[in-house]
C-alpha positions as CSV (number, residue, x, y, z in Angstrom):
1,M,219.8,1.0,19.5
2,R,217.6,2.0,16.7
3,P,215.9,5.2,17.0
4,K,212.3,3.6,17.0
5,V,213.2,2.1,20.3
6,V,214.8,5.2,21.5
7,I,211.5,7.5,20.9
8,A,209.4,4.8,22.3
9,L,211.4,4.7,25.8
10,L,211.2,8.5,26.0
11,L,207.6,9.0,25.6
12,P,206.1,7.7,28.3
13,I,209.0,9.2,30.1
14,L,208.2,12.8,28.9
15,L,204.3,11.8,29.3
16,F,204.7,11.6,33.0
17,L,207.0,14.3,33.5
18,G,204.2,16.7,31.9
19,M,201.8,15.0,34.5
20,V,203.8,15.4,37.3
21,L,204.2,19.2,36.1
22,L,200.6,20.0,36.0
23,F,199.7,18.4,39.0
24,K,202.2,20.4,40.7
25,Q,200.5,23.9,39.2
26,H,197.4,22.6,40.2
27,A,198.2,22.2,43.8
28,A,199.7,25.7,44.1
29,N,196.7,27.2,42.5
30,A,194.4,25.4,45.1
31,S,196.8,26.4,47.9
32,K,196.7,30.1,47.2
33,P,193.2,32.1,48.9
34,A,190.6,33.1,47.1
35,E,190.6,37.0,46.4
36,V,188.0,38.4,47.9
37,A,186.5,41.5,45.9
38,P,186.2,44.6,48.2
39,A,182.4,45.4,48.7
40,P,181.3,48.5,47.7
41,A,181.9,51.5,49.7
42,I,178.3,52.8,51.0
43,T,177.5,56.8,50.4
44,S,175.0,58.0,53.0
45,V,172.6,60.3,50.9
46,A,170.5,62.5,53.3
47,P,166.9,62.3,52.1
48,T,165.5,65.5,50.3
49,P,163.3,67.7,52.2
50,T,159.7,68.3,51.2
51,P,158.8,71.4,50.7
52,A,155.9,72.8,52.9
53,P,152.9,73.4,50.8
54,A,152.4,77.1,50.2
55,P,149.6,78.7,52.5
56,V,146.4,79.0,50.6
57,V,145.8,82.5,50.8
58,V,141.8,83.0,50.9
59,K,140.7,86.4,49.6
60,K,137.4,88.1,51.1
61,T,134.9,89.0,48.7
62,V,133.7,92.6,49.5
63,T,129.9,93.2,49.0
64,P,128.8,96.8,47.5
65,E,126.9,97.6,50.6
66,E,130.4,97.0,52.5
67,R,132.1,99.1,49.9
68,E,129.7,101.5,50.1
69,V,130.0,101.6,53.9
70,A,133.6,101.8,54.1
71,I,133.6,104.6,51.3
72,N,130.9,106.4,53.6
73,A,133.1,105.9,56.8
74,E,136.8,107.1,55.3
75,K,134.5,110.1,53.6
76,D,133.5,110.8,57.7
77,R,136.9,110.8,58.7
78,L,137.8,112.9,55.9
79,F,135.3,115.7,57.1
80,E,136.5,115.5,60.6
81,W,140.3,115.9,59.3
82,E,139.2,118.8,57.2
83,M,137.8,120.8,60.6
84,N,141.4,120.8,62.3
85,D,144.4,122.7,62.2
86,D,147.0,120.6,62.5
87,P,149.9,118.9,60.1
88,E,148.6,115.5,61.3
89,S,145.2,115.7,60.0
90,L,146.6,117.4,56.9
91,S,149.2,114.7,56.6
92,K,145.8,112.2,56.5
93,I,144.0,114.0,53.9
94,L,147.1,113.7,51.7
95,G,147.5,110.5,52.2
96,D,144.1,109.7,50.7
97,L,144.4,111.9,47.3
98,T,145.9,108.5,46.2
99,H,143.5,106.1,47.5
100,A,142.3,102.8,45.7
101,E,138.8,104.4,45.1
102,K,138.0,107.2,43.0
103,E,135.1,108.7,45.1
104,I,137.4,108.9,48.4
105,R,140.5,110.6,46.2
106,L,137.9,113.2,45.3
107,A,136.7,113.8,48.7
108,A,140.1,114.0,49.6
109,I,140.8,116.8,47.4
110,E,137.6,118.5,49.0
111,A,138.9,118.1,52.2
112,T,142.7,119.3,51.3
113,K,140.3,122.6,50.0
114,Q,138.3,123.2,52.9
115,F,141.7,122.1,55.3
116,G,143.4,125.9,53.7
117,S,146.9,125.4,53.7
118,K,149.3,126.2,51.5
119,D,151.7,123.4,52.0
120,A,149.3,121.0,50.2
121,I,150.0,122.7,46.5
122,P,153.1,120.8,46.1
123,T,151.4,117.6,46.5
124,L,148.6,118.3,44.1
125,K,150.5,119.5,41.4
126,E,152.5,116.2,41.7
127,L,149.5,113.8,41.8
128,V,148.3,116.0,38.6
129,K,151.6,114.4,36.6
130,N,150.6,111.1,38.0
131,T,147.1,110.4,37.2
132,D,145.7,110.0,33.4
133,D,141.9,110.7,34.8
134,T,140.8,114.6,33.5
135,E,138.2,114.4,35.8
136,E,141.2,114.2,38.6
137,Q,143.4,116.2,37.0
138,A,141.0,119.3,37.0
139,A,139.9,119.0,40.4
140,L,143.6,118.7,41.7
141,L,144.4,122.1,40.1
142,E,141.2,123.4,40.8
143,A,142.2,122.8,44.3
144,A,145.8,124.0,44.1
145,D,144.5,127.5,42.7
146,F,141.7,127.3,45.5
147,L,145.0,127.2,47.7
148,S,146.9,129.7,46.0
149,L,144.6,132.7,46.9
150,T,143.9,131.5,50.4
151,P,145.3,134.3,52.4
152,M,148.3,133.1,55.0
153,S,147.3,133.5,58.7
154,D,149.7,135.8,60.5
155,S,148.3,137.5,63.2
156,S,151.4,140.4,62.9
157,V,150.3,141.0,59.3
158,Q,147.0,141.8,57.9
159,L,147.0,141.6,54.3
160,P,143.8,143.0,52.6
161,R,141.9,140.5,50.8
162,T,141.1,140.3,46.8
163,P,137.6,140.2,46.4
164,E,138.6,136.4,44.7
165,Q,139.9,135.6,47.9
166,I,136.7,136.8,50.0
167,Q,134.7,134.7,47.3
168,A,136.6,132.1,48.1
169,E,136.5,131.7,51.6
170,Q,132.5,132.7,51.3
171,Q,132.3,129.3,48.9
172,K,134.5,127.6,52.1
173,I,132.5,128.3,54.5
174,A,129.3,127.5,52.3
175,K,130.3,124.1,50.9
176,A,131.5,123.2,54.8
177,E,128.3,123.9,56.0
178,A,126.6,122.3,53.5
179,R,128.1,119.1,53.9
180,K,128.2,119.1,57.6
181,Q,124.0,119.3,57.4
182,A,124.1,116.6,54.4
183,R,126.0,114.4,56.8
184,M,123.7,114.8,59.7
185,Q,120.9,114.5,57.6
186,K,122.0,111.0,55.8
187,R,122.7,110.1,59.8
188,A,120.0,110.6,61.0
189,G,118.3,108.4,57.4
190,N,120.4,105.1,58.6
191,Q,119.5,105.7,61.9
192,D,115.8,105.4,61.2
193,S,116.3,103.1,58.5
194,Q,117.6,100.4,61.1
195,S,115.5,101.3,63.8
196,A,112.5,100.5,61.3
197,A,114.7,97.2,60.4
198,G,115.3,96.5,64.0
199,Q,111.3,96.9,64.7
200,N,110.5,94.2,61.8
201,S,112.3,91.5,62.6
202,T,111.5,92.0,66.5
203,A,108.1,91.8,65.0
204,G,109.0,88.9,62.9
205,S,110.4,86.8,65.9
206,G,106.6,87.9,67.8
207,Q,104.6,86.3,65.7
């Protein structure tokens, strides 16, 4: 046979076989189940707690009159403590030596002198190092010197007192008496002013 005739006969057969193979591959792919992509894992995330708002601190404004009343009240307490003779009163007086108000600190220095205990001397000298106020430093040193001259109270031993000690004792008594009188007069004046204010308010409401 001629080669052209052979090729003409084989070509349709090869095409037929190729179509059969393609059909089989297509049928095999169609029979396979479709692969389903796995669902993404769901991770539970706890909600972030919202911080509670900070409490609002309202600072009370102290009027000059209220401040003066508080200072005078503390001075009155110092006056009462200095007239005592017990460790608790001395501790309270020494506590006011570091008060925020300078006026009370100076009053506490005077009360320490009037209390007359040598146990306060170390505290007075230590506070001299902790303040830059020259007025307070002088008052603290003067109080420490005053107490160092105060005789120790011992009924079994009677030591003769020096003229400086006698003078200091007399000054202490005189100052205490003067302060007592001044406080009594001040209290009486405050009571009179309050009474007058009450009478004026009553008269005004009656009109």
